[in-house]
C-alpha positions as CSV (number, residue, x, y, z in Angstrom):
1,M,63.1,130.8,146.2
2,N,62.8,127.4,147.8
3,R,65.7,125.3,149.2
4,T,66.2,123.2,146.1
5,E,66.3,126.2,143.8
6,A,68.8,127.8,146.2
7,L,71.1,124.8,146.0
8,I,70.9,124.8,142.2
9,G,71.7,128.5,142.3
10,L,74.8,128.0,144.5
11,N,76.0,125.3,142.0
12,L,75.5,127.7,139.2
13,V,77.7,130.2,141.1
14,G,80.5,127.7,141.1
15,G,83.4,127.3,143.5
16,I,81.1,126.2,146.3
17,G,81.7,122.7,147.4
18,S,80.0,120.8,150.2
19,T,82.4,122.2,152.9
20,R,81.7,125.9,151.9
21,L,78.0,125.0,151.7
22,K,77.9,123.8,155.3
23,E,79.7,126.9,156.4
24,L,77.2,129.1,154.5
25,I,74.2,127.3,156.0
26,A,75.7,127.3,159.5
27,Y,76.1,131.1,159.2
28,F,72.9,132.1,157.4
29,G,70.6,129.3,158.5
30,S,69.5,128.0,155.0
31,P,70.7,128.0,151.4
32,E,67.9,130.4,150.4
33,A,69.0,132.9,153.0
34,V,72.5,133.0,151.4
35,F,71.0,134.8,148.4
36,G,69.5,137.5,150.7
37,A,72.9,138.2,152.3
38,S,75.0,141.3,151.6
39,R,78.4,141.1,149.9
40,N,80.2,142.1,153.1
41,K,78.5,139.3,155.1
42,L,79.3,136.8,152.4
43,T,83.0,137.6,152.3
44,A,83.2,137.2,156.0
45,I,82.7,133.5,155.5
46,Y,86.0,131.6,155.2
47,G,86.6,130.6,151.6
48,I,84.1,133.0,150.1
49,G,86.2,135.6,148.4
50,D,85.1,138.7,146.4
51,K,84.6,136.7,143.2
52,I,82.2,134.2,144.6
53,A,80.4,136.8,146.7
54,D,79.8,138.9,143.6
55,K,78.4,136.0,141.7
56,I,76.0,135.2,144.6
57,V,74.8,138.8,144.9
58,T,74.2,139.2,141.1
59,L,72.6,135.8,140.4
60,K,68.9,136.3,139.7
61,K,66.1,133.9,140.5
62,E,65.3,134.0,136.8
63,N,68.6,132.5,136.0
64,I,67.9,129.6,138.3
65,E,64.4,129.1,136.9
66,K,65.8,129.2,133.3
67,E,68.4,126.4,134.2
68,I,65.6,124.3,135.7
69,D,63.3,124.7,132.7
70,A,66.2,123.9,130.3
71,A,67.0,120.8,132.2
72,K,63.4,119.6,132.0
73,K,63.4,120.1,128.3
74,L,66.4,117.9,128.0
75,G,64.7,115.2,130.0
76,L,67.0,115.7,133.0
77,K,66.3,115.4,136.7
78,I,68.3,117.6,139.1
79,I,68.9,116.1,142.5
80,T,70.7,117.7,145.4
81,V,72.9,116.3,148.1
82,E,70.0,116.5,150.5
83,N,67.7,114.2,148.4
84,D,67.1,110.6,149.4
85,D,67.9,109.4,145.9
86,Y,71.4,111.0,145.9
87,P,73.9,108.1,145.5
88,L,74.9,106.8,148.9
89,N,78.5,106.1,148.0
90,L,79.0,109.6,146.7
91,K,77.3,111.2,149.6
92,N,79.9,109.7,151.9
93,I,83.0,111.2,150.2
94,F,84.7,114.3,151.6
95,D,83.4,116.7,149.0
96,P,80.2,115.4,147.4
97,P,78.7,117.7,144.7
98,I,75.9,120.0,145.8
99,V,73.9,119.1,142.7
100,L,73.7,116.3,140.2
101,Y,72.1,116.6,136.7
102,L,70.8,113.2,135.8
103,K,69.6,111.5,132.7
104,G,68.3,108.0,133.3
105,K,67.7,106.5,136.7
106,L,69.8,105.7,139.7
107,K,68.8,102.6,141.6
108,P,69.8,101.2,145.1
109,E,71.8,98.4,143.5
110,D,74.1,101.0,141.9
111,N,75.8,101.2,145.3
112,L,77.4,97.9,144.2
113,A,79.6,99.6,141.6
114,I,83.0,99.3,140.1
115,G,84.8,102.1,138.3
116,L,86.7,101.3,135.1
117,V,89.1,103.9,133.8
118,G,92.0,104.0,131.4
119,S,93.7,105.6,128.5
120,R,91.9,107.6,125.8
121,R,94.5,106.3,123.3
122,A,94.3,102.7,124.4
123,S,95.8,99.8,122.6
124,F,93.7,97.0,121.2
125,Y,94.7,95.0,124.3
126,G,93.4,97.8,126.6
127,L,90.1,98.2,124.7
128,S,89.4,94.5,124.6
129,Q,90.2,94.0,128.3
130,A,88.0,97.0,129.3
131,E,85.1,95.5,127.4
132,K,85.7,92.0,128.7
133,F,86.0,93.0,132.4
134,S,83.0,95.3,132.3
135,F,80.9,92.6,130.6
136,E,81.8,90.0,133.2
137,L,81.5,92.3,136.2
138,A,78.1,93.7,135.0
139,G,77.1,90.1,134.6
140,Q,77.9,89.5,138.3
141,G,75.5,92.4,139.3
142,F,78.0,95.2,139.5
143,T,77.1,98.6,138.0
144,I,80.0,99.8,135.8
145,V,81.0,103.5,136.4
146,S,83.2,105.3,133.9
147,G,83.7,108.7,132.3
148,M,82.3,108.2,128.7
149,A,85.6,109.4,127.3
150,R,87.2,107.9,124.2
151,G,89.1,104.7,124.5
152,V,88.8,102.6,127.7
153,D,85.8,104.5,129.1
154,T,83.8,104.0,125.9
155,Y,84.5,100.2,125.8
156,S,83.8,99.8,129.5
157,H,80.3,101.2,129.0
158,K,79.8,99.1,125.9
159,G,80.8,95.9,127.7
160,A,78.3,96.5,130.5
161,L,75.5,97.3,127.9
162,K,76.3,94.1,126.0
163,S,75.9,92.0,129.2
164,G,72.5,93.6,129.8
165,G,73.8,95.1,133.0
166,R,73.8,98.7,134.4
167,T,76.3,101.4,133.7
168,I,76.8,105.0,134.8
169,A,78.6,107.7,132.8
170,V,80.1,110.6,134.7
171,I,80.8,113.5,132.3
172,G,83.1,116.4,132.7
173,S,80.8,119.1,131.1
174,G,77.3,120.3,131.1
175,F,74.6,118.4,129.1
176,N,74.5,121.1,126.5
177,H,78.1,120.2,125.6
178,L,78.3,116.4,125.7
179,Y,81.8,115.3,125.2
180,P,83.1,113.7,123.0
181,A,80.4,114.5,120.5
182,E,80.6,111.0,118.8
183,N,79.4,109.4,122.1
184,K,75.9,111.1,122.0
185,K,74.3,107.9,120.9
186,L,76.2,106.0,123.6
187,A,74.9,108.5,126.2
188,E,71.4,107.7,125.1
189,E,72.0,104.0,125.4
190,I,73.5,104.4,128.9
191,S,70.6,106.5,130.1
192,Q,68.2,103.6,129.1
193,N,70.3,101.1,131.1
194,G,71.6,103.3,134.0
195,A,72.4,107.0,134.0
196,V,74.5,109.8,132.7
197,I,75.3,112.3,135.4
198,S,77.2,115.6,135.8
199,E,77.8,118.1,138.6
200,F,78.2,120.9,136.1
201,S,75.5,123.3,135.0
202,L,74.1,122.8,131.5
203,N,76.3,125.3,129.6
204,T,79.6,124.2,131.1
205,E,82.1,123.4,128.4
206,P,84.4,120.4,128.6
207,L,87.4,122.3,129.9
208,P,90.5,120.5,131.1
209,Q,90.1,121.5,134.7
210,N,86.7,119.8,134.9
211,F,88.0,116.3,134.4
212,P,89.8,115.8,137.7
213,R,86.6,116.9,139.4
214,R,84.7,114.3,137.3
215,N,87.3,111.7,138.2
216,R,86.6,112.1,141.9
217,L,82.9,111.3,141.2
218,I,83.8,108.1,139.3
219,S,85.8,106.8,142.3
220,G,83.3,108.3,144.8
221,M,80.4,106.4,143.3
222,S,82.4,103.1,143.3
223,L,83.5,100.6,145.8
224,G,86.7,100.2,143.9
225,V,88.4,101.3,140.7
226,L,90.0,99.1,138.0
227,V,92.6,100.9,135.9
228,V,92.8,99.1,132.7
229,E,95.5,100.9,130.8
230,A,97.2,104.2,131.6
231,A,100.2,106.2,130.4
232,K,102.6,108.0,132.7
233,N,100.4,111.1,133.1
234,S,97.0,109.6,132.4
235,G,93.9,111.0,134.1
236,A,93.1,107.5,135.1
237,L,95.9,107.7,137.6
238,I,94.2,110.8,139.1
239,T,91.1,108.7,139.5
240,A,93.2,106.0,141.3
241,D,94.6,108.7,143.7
242,F,91.0,109.9,144.5
243,A,90.0,106.3,145.1
244,L,92.8,105.9,147.7
245,E,91.9,109.2,149.4
246,Q,88.2,108.0,149.5
247,G,89.1,104.6,151.0
248,R,88.3,102.7,147.8
249,E,90.1,99.6,146.5
250,V,92.4,100.1,143.5
251,F,93.0,97.3,140.9
252,A,95.2,97.4,137.9
253,I,95.6,95.2,134.8
254,P,99.3,94.6,134.1
255,G,100.7,95.3,130.7
256,K,103.8,95.0,128.6
257,I,106.8,96.6,130.2
258,D,107.8,98.4,127.0
259,S,104.3,99.7,126.3
260,P,103.8,103.5,127.1
261,T,100.1,102.9,127.9
262,S,101.0,100.3,130.5
263,F,103.4,102.4,132.4
264,G,100.8,103.8,134.8
265,T,99.1,100.4,135.6
266,N,102.5,98.7,136.2
267,E,103.5,101.5,138.5
268,L,100.2,101.3,140.4
269,I,100.9,97.6,140.9
270,K,104.4,98.3,142.3
271,Q,102.8,100.8,144.6
272,G,100.3,98.3,146.0
273,A,97.4,98.2,143.7
274,K,96.0,94.7,143.3
275,L,97.3,93.0,140.2
276,T,94.2,91.9,138.3
277,S,94.1,89.2,135.7
278,N,90.5,88.1,135.9
279,I,87.3,89.1,137.7
280,S,87.9,86.7,140.5
281,D,90.6,89.0,141.7
282,I,87.9,91.6,142.2
283,L,85.1,89.4,143.4
284,E,87.2,88.0,146.2
285,E,87.7,91.5,147.6
286,F,84.0,92.6,147.3
287,V,81.3,90.1,146.7
288,L,81.9,88.1,149.8
289,S,82.4,91.1,152.1
290,L,79.5,93.3,151.0
291,P,76.1,93.6,152.8
292,L,73.7,91.1,151.4
293,K,72.5,92.1,147.9
294,K,68.8,92.2,147.2
295,K,67.4,89.3,145.2
296,E,66.8,91.8,142.4
297,L,70.5,92.0,141.8
298,I,70.7,88.3,140.9
299,K,67.3,87.8,139.3
300,N,68.8,87.9,135.8
301,Q,71.6,85.5,136.6
302,E,71.5,81.8,136.0
303,L,70.8,80.0,139.3
304,P,73.1,77.2,140.3
305,E,71.7,73.7,140.5
306,I,70.2,72.9,143.9
307,G,72.7,70.1,144.2
308,E,75.6,72.6,144.1
309,E,73.9,74.7,146.9
310,E,73.5,71.6,149.0
311,K,77.1,70.4,148.3
312,L,78.5,73.8,149.5
313,F,76.1,74.0,152.4
314,N,77.2,70.6,153.6
315,L,80.8,71.7,153.7
316,I,79.9,74.6,156.1
317,S,79.3,73.8,159.8
318,L,78.9,75.8,163.0
319,Q,82.7,76.0,163.1
320,A,84.1,78.7,160.8
321,V,85.6,77.6,157.5
322,Q,87.9,79.6,155.3
323,L,86.9,80.6,151.7
324,E,90.1,79.0,150.3
325,E,89.2,75.7,152.0
326,L,85.7,75.7,150.5
327,V,87.2,76.4,147.0
328,V,89.4,73.3,147.3
329,K,86.8,71.0,148.8
330,A,83.9,72.1,146.5
331,E,86.2,72.1,143.5
332,M,84.6,75.3,142.2
333,D,86.2,78.6,141.1
334,I,85.9,81.7,143.2
335,P,83.3,83.6,141.0
336,H,81.0,80.5,141.0
337,I,81.4,79.8,144.7
338,S,80.9,83.4,145.5
339,D,77.6,83.4,143.7
340,I,76.3,80.3,145.6
341,L,77.5,81.7,148.9
342,L,75.7,84.9,148.3
343,K,72.4,83.0,147.6
344,L,72.9,81.0,150.8
345,Q,73.4,84.2,152.7
346,I,70.2,85.7,151.2
347,R,68.3,82.6,152.3
348,K,69.9,83.1,155.8
349,L,71.4,79.7,155.8
350,V,75.0,80.9,156.0
351,K,76.8,83.9,157.6
352,Q,80.1,85.5,156.7
353,L,82.6,86.3,159.4
354,P,85.7,88.6,159.2
355,G,88.6,87.1,157.3
356,K,86.4,85.5,154.6
357,Q,85.2,82.8,156.9
358,F,81.7,81.2,156.8
359,V,79.5,79.4,159.3
360,R,76.0,78.1,159.3
361,S,73.5,80.7,160.7
362,N,71.3,80.0,163.7
363,E,68.3,80.0,161.4
364,A,69.8,77.1,159.4
């Protein structure tokens, strides 16, 4: 048994997160050595009770090989938390999954991601806003991350696909039990323009307790989470809680005060989530404070006229100037000015300073 097989095996056992994995490796030296340990030695590790120890001792290598072969037949790739292509944002949360089952492809630009979540029983308003925001954000180079559930999730993925952008679906079951069943075709489309991922082994059914775990991955893969519409006890609010714990930004679209599906978003806004009425509310938090995006991220976007770049560049000197001042002087809206500033940064003509201030770079 090699190291990757052992990690897949520990994921099959279940109940072993990244914290317990580290403790096991620290004690036994490697993941593969765990499967050679006795039951008594396993239960000596904090957090490894009789149930988990019994599953480790009884799991056979054939079970692991069968899982790997079945994944290959489904066209899936299995990556572990130790792989270089494991999502960087996700690797940096407190409890990243040991293993990810992946259909499609993850790319470096997926680190520039926004999670969109909301009600399964969304109103027409919620569905249309989910599609609109995902379409526009994907058009700006963001990867849209959602849970492929009915309602807001489905329309968030569809909006990203319509824009020609990338989207990632995080599912709360194994790939042998895609849920909901009517989204199988959508899952195929997503895998062609992003990825469908799961931390659950292939035969895991879509049980209620799986979805909070899935929600932490949606926020973990994202720089921020936009809650489109949510009832009082919506799972979208759990995602927002995870986002806060993980240090992500939380955005919420306001709704009618007498609408049950707007209760959650309106409460989030009262608690400090950013009221979001258009994508500029999100762009001003992220686009101008992110590390420089690669040119590939903007290759499909329409380039501004050279005259606009020159106009904006001429407004920036060696003395720092605030974004708000540039917006007024250039007479451009925030999304458009953000796009131009980003290109000037890529060309190393302009640098961003803390507080959304900009100066000419030395190379200029």
